C-alpha positions in Angstrom: 16.4 -32.8 7.3 15.2 -29.7 5.4 14.2 -32.0 2.6 12.0 -34.0 5.1 10.3 -30.7 6.1 9.4 -30.0 2.5 8.1 -33.5 2.0 5.8 -33.3 5.0 4.6 -29.8 4.0 3.8 -31.0 0.4 1.9 -34.0 1.8 -0.1 -31.8 4.1 -0.9 -29.4 1.2 -2.1 -32.3 -0.9 -4.1 -33.9 1.9 -5.9 -30.6 3.0 -6.4 -28.9 -0.4 -9.3 -26.7 0.5 -7.8 -25.5 3.7 -4.4 -24.9 2.0 -6.0 -22.9 -0.9 -7.9 -20.8 1.6 -4.7 -20.1 3.7 -2.5 -19.4 0.7 -5.0 -17.2 -1.1 -5.6 -15.2 2.2 -1.9 -14.7 2.5 -1.6 -13.6 -1.1 -4.5 -11.2 -0.8 -3.1 -9.7 2.4 0.3 -9.2 1.1 -1.0 -7.6 -2.2 -3.2 -5.2 -0.2 -0.2 -4.3 2.1 2.0 -3.5 -0.9 -0.7 -1.4 -2.6 -1.2 0.6 0.7 2.4 1.0 1.1 2.8 2.3 -2.5 -0.2 4.7 -2.1 1.3 6.1 1.1 4.7 6.5 -0.5 3.1 8.4 -3.5 1.1 10.7 -1.2 4.1 11.6 0.9 6.5 12.2 -2.1 4.0 14.4 -4.1 5.5 17.6 -5.3 8.7 17.1 -3.5 10.8 17.8 -6.7 9.9 21.5 -6.5 12.1 24.0 -4.8 10.4 25.1 -1.5 7.9 22.1 -1.8 6.9 22.6 1.8 5.3 25.9 0.9 3.0 24.7 -1.8 0.1 24.1 0.4 0.5 27.5 2.1 0.4 29.3 -1.3 -2.5 27.4 -2.5 -4.4 28.0 0.8 -3.8 31.7 0.5 -4.9 31.7 -3.1 -8.2 29.9 -2.3 -8.7 32.4 0.6 -8.2 35.3 -1.7 -10.6 33.8 -4.2 -13.3 33.2 -1.6 -13.0 36.8 -0.3 -13.2 38.2 -3.8 -16.5 36.4 -4.6 -18.3 38.0 -1.7 
């Protein structure tokens, strides 16, 4: 029975080539963009987590930039 489904799907792919290429191409592009967005989010969330006290890095940088801004006045 599963073999018949594959035969029907193959025949429909060959019969409607333009429609099939458009659908398969759109699916491939959508999945690729989804994977790239997921990898980017993962990279942004895991940045500098190998340091000890990594949750304080931003606070230290913010204090340093505030200090530099005040010293320039």
